[in-house]
N, CA, C and O atoms as a Tinker XYZ file with bonds, in Angstrom:
   352  protein
     1  N      0.831000   -1.176000    0.000000    73     2
     2  CA     0.000000    0.000000    0.000000    64     1     3
     3  C      0.884000    1.252000    0.000000    63     2     4     5
     4  O      1.850000    1.340000    0.759000    81     3
     5  N      0.551000    2.193000   -0.839000    73     3     6
     6  CA     1.334000    3.420000   -0.940000    64     5     7
     7  C      0.938000    4.415000    0.135000    63     6     8     9
     8  O     -0.229000    4.510000    0.515000    81     7
     9  N      1.922000    5.152000    0.618000    73     7    10
    10  CA     1.662000    6.218000    1.580000    64     9    11
    11  C      0.993000    7.379000    0.854000    63    10    12    13
    12  O      1.290000    7.636000   -0.313000    81    11
    13  N      0.090000    8.084000    1.539000    73    11    14
    14  CA    -0.557000    9.223000    0.872000    64    13    15
    15  C      0.459000   10.310000    0.549000    63    14    16    17
    16  O      1.392000   10.558000    1.313000    81    15
    17  N      0.262000   10.949000   -0.590000    73    15    18
    18  CA     1.160000   12.033000   -0.983000    64    17    19
    19  C      0.790000   13.287000   -0.208000    63    18    20    21
    20  O     -0.383000   13.629000   -0.060000    81    19
    21  N      1.814000   13.956000    0.277000    73    19    22
    22  CA     1.584000   15.168000    1.046000    64    21    23
    23  C      2.060000   16.358000    0.224000    63    22    24    25
    24  O      3.196000   16.380000   -0.251000    81    23
    25  N      1.199000   17.331000    0.062000    73    23    26
    26  CA     1.536000   18.525000   -0.693000    64    25    27
    27  C      2.381000   19.456000    0.168000    63    26    28    29
    28  O      2.055000   19.730000    1.323000    81    27
    29  N      3.463000   19.929000   -0.415000    73    27    30
    30  CA     4.319000   20.899000    0.275000    64    29    31
    31  C      3.772000   22.286000   -0.038000    63    30    32    33
    32  O      3.633000   22.664000   -1.202000    81    31
    33  N      3.468000   23.033000    1.008000    73    31    34
    34  CA     2.912000   24.369000    0.823000    64    33    35
    35  C      4.034000   25.372000    0.532000    63    34    36    37
    36  O      5.200000   25.096000    0.811000    81    35
    37  N      3.688000   26.514000   -0.020000    73    35    38
    38  CA     4.713000   27.534000   -0.279000    64    37    39
    39  C      5.466000   27.963000    0.983000    63    38    40    41
    40  O      6.678000   28.172000    0.929000    81    39
    41  N      4.772000   28.096000    2.115000    73    39    42
    42  CA     5.490000   28.510000    3.329000    64    41    43
    43  C      6.420000   27.388000    3.787000    63    42    44    45
    44  O      7.485000   27.667000    4.337000    81    43
    45  N      6.045000   26.142000    3.576000    73    43    46
    46  CA     6.947000   25.039000    3.917000    64    45    47
    47  C      8.192000   25.086000    3.036000    63    46    48    49
    48  O      9.297000   24.812000    3.504000    81    47
    49  N      8.015000   25.433000    1.764000    73    47    50
    50  CA     9.179000   25.591000    0.870000    64    49    51
    51  C     10.087000   26.712000    1.363000    63    50    52    53
    52  O     11.311000   26.581000    1.353000    81    51
    53  N      9.476000   27.814000    1.796000    73    51    54
    54  CA    10.254000   28.959000    2.292000    64    53    55
    55  C     10.999000   28.596000    3.570000    63    54    56    57
    56  O     12.161000   28.965000    3.743000    81    55
    57  N     10.336000   27.878000    4.457000    73    55    58
    58  CA    10.974000   27.448000    5.705000    64    57    59
    59  C     12.178000   26.574000    5.401000    63    58    60    61
    60  O     13.249000   26.756000    5.981000    81    59
    61  N     12.003000   25.632000    4.495000    73    59    62
    62  CA    13.110000   24.745000    4.119000    64    61    63
    63  C     14.256000   25.539000    3.482000    63    62    64    65
    64  O     15.425000   25.301000    3.786000    81    63
    65  N     13.916000   26.478000    2.601000    73    63    66
    66  CA    14.940000   27.290000    1.930000    64    65    67
    67  C     15.718000   28.159000    2.923000    63    66    68    69
    68  O     16.901000   28.432000    2.723000    81    67
    69  N     15.044000   28.590000    3.993000    73    67    70
    70  CA    15.699000   29.436000    4.997000    64    69    71
    71  C     16.560000   28.625000    5.956000    63    70    72    73
    72  O     17.385000   29.183000    6.679000    81    71
    73  N     16.370000   27.312000    5.961000    73    71    74
    74  CA    17.148000   26.465000    6.867000    64    73    75
    75  C     16.370000   25.993000    8.080000    63    74    76    77
    76  O     16.961000   25.509000    9.045000    81    75
    77  N     15.053000   26.129000    8.044000    73    75    78
    78  CA    14.211000   25.659000    9.136000    64    77    79
    79  C     13.381000   26.779000    9.743000    63    78    80    81
    80  O     13.587000   27.958000    9.457000    81    79
    81  N     12.439000   26.380000   10.584000    73    79    82
    82  CA    11.540000   27.348000   11.210000    64    81    83
    83  C     12.285000   28.368000   12.048000    63    82    84    85
    84  O     12.007000   29.565000   11.971000    81    83
    85  N     13.230000   27.898000   12.847000    73    83    86
    86  CA    13.994000   28.813000   13.702000    64    85    87
    87  C     14.803000   29.798000   12.891000    63    86    88    89
    88  O     14.898000   30.974000   13.242000    81    87
    89  N     15.390000   29.318000   11.802000    73    87    90
    90  CA    16.206000   30.188000   10.951000    64    89    91
    91  C     15.342000   31.270000   10.305000    63    90    92    93
    92  O     15.733000   32.437000   10.267000    81    91
    93  N     14.166000   30.886000    9.795000    73    91    94
    94  CA    13.290000   31.877000    9.177000    64    93    95
    95  C     12.819000   32.883000   10.225000    63    94    96    97
    96  O     12.750000   34.080000    9.949000    81    95
    97  N     12.498000   32.407000   11.417000    73    95    98
    98  CA    12.067000   33.307000   12.494000    64    97    99
    99  C     13.162000   34.315000   12.825000    63    98   100   101
   100  O     12.884000   35.502000   13.001000    81    99
   101  N     14.408000   33.845000   12.910000    73    99   102
   102  CA    15.521000   34.768000   13.209000    64   101   103
   103  C     15.690000   35.797000   12.097000    63   102   104   105
   104  O     15.896000   36.980000   12.368000    81   103
   105  N     15.605000   35.354000   10.857000    73   103   106
   106  CA    15.761000   36.271000    9.734000    64   105   107
   107  C     14.681000   37.361000    9.738000    63   106   108   109
   108  O     14.944000   38.519000    9.413000    81   107
   109  N     13.464000   36.960000   10.113000    73   107   110
   110  CA    12.347000   37.911000   10.110000    64   109   111
   111  C     12.188000   38.645000   11.448000    63   110   112   113
   112  O     11.392000   39.575000   11.571000    81   111
   113  N     12.972000   38.200000   12.454000    73   111   114
   114  CA    12.877000   38.768000   13.797000    64   113   115
   115  C     11.473000   38.600000   14.382000    63   114   116   117
   116  O     10.888000   39.530000   14.937000    81   115
   117  N     10.952000   37.359000   14.233000    73   115   118
   118  CA     9.660000   37.001000   14.820000    64   117   119
   119  C      9.866000   35.770000   15.701000    63   118   120   121
   120  O     10.908000   35.119000   15.632000    81   119
   121  N      8.890000   35.461000   16.512000    73   119   122
   122  CA     8.966000   34.295000   17.384000    64   121   123
   123  C      8.802000   33.025000   16.542000    63   122   124   125
   124  O      7.963000   32.990000   15.642000    81   123
   125  N      9.591000   31.985000   16.822000    73   123   126
   126  CA     9.469000   30.728000   16.074000    64   125   127
   127  C      8.059000   30.136000   16.109000    63   126   128   129
   128  O      7.654000   29.453000   15.169000    81   127
   129  N      7.313000   30.393000   17.180000    73   127   130
   130  CA     5.939000   29.876000   17.258000    64   129   131
   131  C      5.061000   30.485000   16.160000    63   130   132   133
   132  O      4.143000   29.830000   15.666000    81   131
   133  N      5.337000   31.715000   15.787000    73   131   134
   134  CA     4.568000   32.347000   14.714000    64   133   135
   135  C      4.832000   31.633000   13.392000    63   134   136   137
   136  O      3.905000   31.371000   12.626000    81   135
   137  N      6.082000   31.322000   13.130000    73   135   138
   138  CA     6.426000   30.592000   11.893000    64   137   139
   139  C      5.755000   29.220000   11.916000    63   138   140   141
   140  O      5.286000   28.745000   10.882000    81   139
   141  N      5.707000   28.592000   13.064000    73   139   142
   142  CA     5.026000   27.306000   13.194000    64   141   143
   143  C      3.539000   27.441000   12.864000    63   142   144   145
   144  O      2.964000   26.573000   12.207000    81   143
   145  N      2.929000   28.518000   13.315000    73   143   146
   146  CA     1.511000   28.752000   13.014000    64   145   147
   147  C      1.292000   28.961000   11.527000    63   146   148   149
   148  O      0.277000   28.528000   10.982000    81   147
   149  N      2.231000   29.618000   10.868000    73   147   150
   150  CA     2.139000   29.762000    9.410000    64   149   151
   151  C      2.230000   28.394000    8.747000    63   150   152   153
   152  O      1.464000   28.075000    7.838000    81   151
   153  N      3.197000   27.577000    9.227000    73   151   154
   154  CA     3.430000   26.264000    8.620000    64   153   155
   155  C      2.205000   25.366000    8.742000    63   154   156   157
   156  O      1.856000   24.653000    7.801000    81   155
   157  N      1.557000   25.400000    9.900000    73   155   158
   158  CA     0.402000   24.533000   10.125000    64   157   159
   159  C     -0.881000   25.092000    9.527000    63   158   160   161
   160  O     -1.894000   24.396000    9.468000    81   159
   161  N     -0.845000   26.344000    9.084000    73   159   162
   162  CA    -2.031000   26.969000    8.520000    64   161   163
   163  C     -2.939000   27.604000    9.564000    63   162   164   165
   164  O     -4.028000   28.076000    9.239000    81   163
   165  N     -2.495000   27.615000   10.810000    73   163   166
   166  CA    -3.301000   28.228000   11.868000    64   165   167
   167  C     -3.459000   29.727000   11.650000    63   166   168   169
   168  O     -4.509000   30.299000   11.945000    81   167
   169  N     -2.407000   30.359000   11.132000    73   167   170
   170  CA    -2.449000   31.787000   10.805000    64   169   171
   171  C     -1.861000   31.970000    9.413000    63   170   172   173
   172  O     -0.926000   31.262000    9.040000    81   171
   173  N     -2.397000   32.914000    8.639000    73   171   174
   174  CA    -1.758000   33.217000    7.355000    64   173   175
   175  C     -0.494000   34.036000    7.579000    63   174   176   177
   176  O     -0.364000   34.717000    8.596000    81   175
   177  N      0.413000   33.972000    6.653000    73   175   178
   178  CA     1.621000   34.793000    6.736000    64   177   179
   179  C      1.189000   36.248000    6.557000    63   178   180   181
   180  O      0.512000   36.589000    5.586000    81   179
   181  N      1.582000   37.091000    7.492000    73   179   182
   182  CA     1.213000   38.502000    7.422000    64   181   183
   183  C      1.800000   39.134000    6.160000    63   182   184   185
   184  O      2.942000   38.870000    5.785000    81   183
   185  N      1.006000   39.959000    5.527000    73   183   186
   186  CA     1.403000   40.564000    4.258000    64   185   187
   187  C      2.721000   41.327000    4.363000    63   186   188   189
   188  O      3.497000   41.348000    3.407000    81   187
   189  N      2.985000   41.955000    5.511000    73   187   190
   190  CA     4.207000   42.757000    5.615000    64   189   191
   191  C      5.470000   41.896000    5.701000    63   190   192   193
   192  O      6.575000   42.434000    5.635000    81   191
   193  N      5.338000   40.587000    5.843000    73   191   194
   194  CA     6.503000   39.699000    5.845000    64   193   195
   195  C      6.767000   39.066000    4.467000    63   194   196   197
   196  O      7.847000   38.529000    4.222000    81   195
   197  N      5.798000   39.134000    3.599000    73   195   198
   198  CA     5.872000   38.384000    2.342000    64   197   199
   199  C      7.070000   38.772000    1.483000    63   198   200   201
   200  O      7.791000   37.890000    1.017000    81   199
   201  N      7.303000   40.051000    1.263000    73   199   202
   202  CA     8.398000   40.452000    0.378000    64   201   203
   203  C      9.757000   40.090000    0.965000    63   202   204   205
   204  O     10.685000   39.761000    0.227000    81   203
   205  N      9.877000   40.150000    2.283000    73   203   206
   206  CA    11.130000   39.731000    2.924000    64   205   207
   207  C     11.340000   38.227000    2.740000    63   206   208   209
   208  O     12.444000   37.782000    2.428000    81   207
   209  N     10.281000   37.455000    2.935000    73   207   210
   210  CA    10.381000   36.006000    2.746000    64   209   211
   211  C     10.742000   35.696000    1.304000    63   210   212   213
   212  O     11.587000   34.840000    1.042000    81   211
   213  N     10.108000   36.383000    0.373000    73   211   214
   214  CA    10.403000   36.175000   -1.046000    64   213   215
   215  C     11.878000   36.478000   -1.335000    63   214   216   217
   216  O     12.542000   35.709000   -2.030000    81   215
   217  N     12.385000   37.577000   -0.813000    73   215   218
   218  CA    13.775000   37.968000   -1.057000    64   217   219
   219  C     14.763000   36.973000   -0.451000    63   218   220   221
   220  O     15.808000   36.694000   -1.040000    81   219
   221  N     14.433000   36.440000    0.721000    73   219   222
   222  CA    15.348000   35.528000    1.414000    64   221   223
   223  C     15.303000   34.099000    0.878000    63   222   224   225
   224  O     16.308000   33.390000    0.912000    81   223
   225  N     14.147000   33.678000    0.388000    73   223   226
   226  CA    13.973000   32.264000    0.048000    64   225   227
   227  C     13.693000   31.999000   -1.422000    63   226   228   229
   228  O     13.749000   30.856000   -1.877000    81   227
   229  N     13.392000   33.061000   -2.166000    73   227   230
   230  CA    13.018000   32.965000   -3.579000    64   229   231
   231  C     11.696000   32.245000   -3.806000    63   230   232   233
   232  O     11.400000   31.841000   -4.931000    81   231
   233  N     10.894000   32.079000   -2.752000    73   231   234
   234  CA     9.534000   31.579000   -2.912000    64   233   235
   235  C      8.676000   32.798000   -3.239000    63   234   236   237
   236  O      8.651000   33.769000   -2.482000    81   235
   237  N      7.991000   32.742000   -4.343000    73   235   238
   238  CA     7.262000   33.881000   -4.877000    64   237   239
   239  C      6.154000   34.382000   -3.954000    63   238   240   241
   240  O      5.452000   33.603000   -3.309000    81   239
   241  N      6.021000   35.704000   -3.913000    73   239   242
   242  CA     4.910000   36.335000   -3.184000    64   241   243
   243  C      3.566000   35.834000   -3.695000    63   242   244   245
   244  O      2.598000   35.751000   -2.939000    81   243
   245  N      3.510000   35.500000   -4.983000    73   243   246
   246  CA     2.266000   35.011000   -5.591000    64   245   247
   247  C      1.909000   33.624000   -5.066000    63   246   248   249
   248  O      0.733000   33.288000   -4.928000    81   247
   249  N      2.933000   32.822000   -4.776000    73   247   250
   250  CA     2.695000   31.507000   -4.181000    64   249   251
   251  C      2.300000   31.644000   -2.716000    63   250   252   253
   252  O      1.381000   30.973000   -2.247000    81   251
   253  N      3.002000   32.520000   -1.997000    73   251   254
   254  CA     2.792000   32.659000   -0.558000    64   253   255
   255  C      1.431000   33.254000   -0.222000    63   254   256   257
   256  O      0.771000   32.777000    0.702000    81   255
   257  N      0.996000   34.270000   -0.936000    73   255   258
   258  CA    -0.288000   34.923000   -0.657000    64   257   259
   259  C     -0.973000   35.339000   -1.957000    63   258   260   261
   260  O     -1.045000   36.530000   -2.261000    81   259
   261  N     -1.477000   34.370000   -2.730000    73   259   262
   262  CA    -2.174000   34.728000   -3.974000    64   261   263
   263  C     -3.418000   35.574000   -3.720000    63   262   264   265
   264  O     -3.876000   36.284000   -4.616000    81   263
   265  N     -3.971000   35.506000   -2.503000    73   263   266
   266  CA    -5.138000   36.317000   -2.175000    64   265   267
   267  C     -4.804000   37.797000   -2.113000    63   266   268   269
   268  O     -5.686000   38.642000   -2.265000    81   267
   269  N     -3.534000   38.116000   -1.889000    73   267   270
   270  CA    -3.097000   39.512000   -1.829000    64   269   271
   271  C     -2.394000   39.918000   -3.122000    63   270   272   273
   272  O     -2.687000   40.973000   -3.687000    81   271
   273  N     -1.464000   39.078000   -3.592000    73   271   274
   274  CA    -0.621000   39.433000   -4.725000    64   273   275
   275  C     -1.105000   38.870000   -6.051000    63   274   276   277
   276  O     -0.507000   39.147000   -7.091000    81   275
   277  N     -2.175000   38.086000   -6.034000    73   275   278
   278  CA    -2.704000   37.510000   -7.258000    64   277   279
   279  C     -1.875000   36.338000   -7.735000    63   278   280   281
   280  O     -0.842000   35.995000   -7.158000    81   279
   281  N     -2.355000   35.743000   -8.794000    73   279   282
   282  CA    -1.657000   34.620000   -9.401000    64   281   283
   283  C     -0.531000   35.175000  -10.258000    63   282   284   285
   284  O     -0.695000   36.185000  -10.942000    81   283
   285  N      0.614000   34.504000  -10.212000    73   283   286
   286  CA     1.768000   34.986000  -10.979000    64   285   287
   287  C      1.383000   35.152000  -12.441000    63   286   288   289
   288  O      0.736000   34.288000  -13.033000    81   287
   289  N      1.785000   36.259000  -12.998000    73   287   290
   290  CA     1.468000   36.550000  -14.391000    64   289   291
   291  C      0.332000   37.547000  -14.525000    63   290   292   293
   292  O      0.220000   38.222000  -15.547000    81   291
   293  N     -0.524000   37.650000  -13.494000    73   291   294
   294  CA    -1.576000   38.656000  -13.516000    64   293   295
   295  C     -0.941000   40.018000  -13.311000    63   294   296   297
   296  O      0.037000   40.142000  -12.573000    81   295
   297  N     -1.469000   41.010000  -13.935000    73   295   298
   298  CA    -0.921000   42.351000  -13.815000    64   297   299
   299  C     -1.532000   43.063000  -12.610000    63   298   300   301
   300  O     -2.753000   43.169000  -12.496000    81   299
   301  N     -0.678000   43.547000  -11.719000    73   299   302
   302  CA    -1.112000   44.340000  -10.576000    64   301   303
   303  C     -0.229000   45.580000  -10.518000    63   302   304   305
   304  O      0.921000   45.500000  -10.086000    81   303
   305  N     -0.747000   46.709000  -10.941000    73   303   306
   306  CA     0.082000   47.919000  -11.005000    64   305   307
   307  C      0.592000   48.387000   -9.643000    63   306   308   309
   308  O      1.570000   49.132000   -9.587000    81   307
   309  N     -0.038000   47.975000   -8.549000    73   307   310
   310  CA     0.380000   48.420000   -7.224000    64   309   311
   311  C      1.259000   47.425000   -6.488000    63   310   312   313
   312  O      1.698000   47.714000   -5.375000    81   311
   313  N      1.532000   46.262000   -7.069000    73   311   314
   314  CA     2.272000   45.204000   -6.369000    64   313   315
   315  C      3.655000   45.657000   -5.924000    63   314   316   317
   316  O      4.111000   45.254000   -4.854000    81   315
   317  N      4.328000   46.475000   -6.706000    73   315   318
   318  CA     5.676000   46.903000   -6.340000    64   317   319
   319  C      5.685000   48.056000   -5.341000    63   318   320   321
   320  O      6.753000   48.477000   -4.896000    81   319
   321  N      4.527000   48.563000   -4.987000    73   319   322
   322  CA     4.458000   49.640000   -4.000000    64   321   323
   323  C      4.500000   49.108000   -2.571000    63   322   324   325
   324  O      4.766000   49.864000   -1.637000    81   323
   325  N      4.241000   47.815000   -2.393000    73   323   326
   326  CA     4.253000   47.229000   -1.059000    64   325   327
   327  C      5.699000   46.952000   -0.690000    63   326   328   329
   328  O      6.412000   46.254000   -1.410000    81   327
   329  N      6.123000   47.499000    0.430000    73   327   330
   330  CA     7.513000   47.327000    0.857000    64   329   331
   331  C      7.549000   46.686000    2.233000    63   330   332   333
   332  O      6.670000   46.937000    3.057000    81   331
   333  N      8.566000   45.852000    2.492000    73   331   334
   334  CA     8.668000   45.250000    3.820000    64   333   335
   335  C      8.956000   46.300000    4.878000    63   334   336   337
   336  O      9.623000   47.299000    4.612000    81   335
   337  N      8.456000   46.069000    6.061000    73   335   338
   338  CA     8.656000   46.981000    7.179000    64   337   339
   339  C      9.893000   46.523000    7.947000    63   338   340   341
   340  O      9.984000   45.365000    8.357000    81   339
   341  N     10.825000   47.416000    8.137000    73   339   342
   342  CA    12.039000   47.081000    8.896000    64   341   343
   343  C     11.684000   46.784000   10.335000    63   342   344   345
   344  O     10.914000   47.517000   10.956000    81   343
   345  N     12.238000   45.716000   10.864000    73   343   346
   346  CA    12.034000   45.363000   12.262000    64   345   347
   347  C     10.678000   44.738000   12.545000    63   346   348   349
   348  O     10.321000   44.532000   13.705000    81   347
   349  N      9.920000   44.436000   11.502000    73   347   350
   350  CA     8.595000   43.831000   11.723000    64   349   351
   351  C      8.698000   42.340000   11.768000    63   350   352
   352  O      7.689000   41.657000   11.945000    81   351
């Protein structure tokens, strides 16, 4: 019997690319429990962290929060106006 296939979410890809939950938390200066909540889906990744995560991990903002940034390839004239907040 085959094991069920598990889908890797975009935030899980970002966590892995950063070197783990603790590493991503340190890079973003947030508590590791918050990153865990993102990973489990308990909380969505806050929009003000998305561009920093994208820059650090190369996981696209469109993958991380398509509800905010749309599907990749869609035109959003304001997408580049959103900037990460220092120290957030």
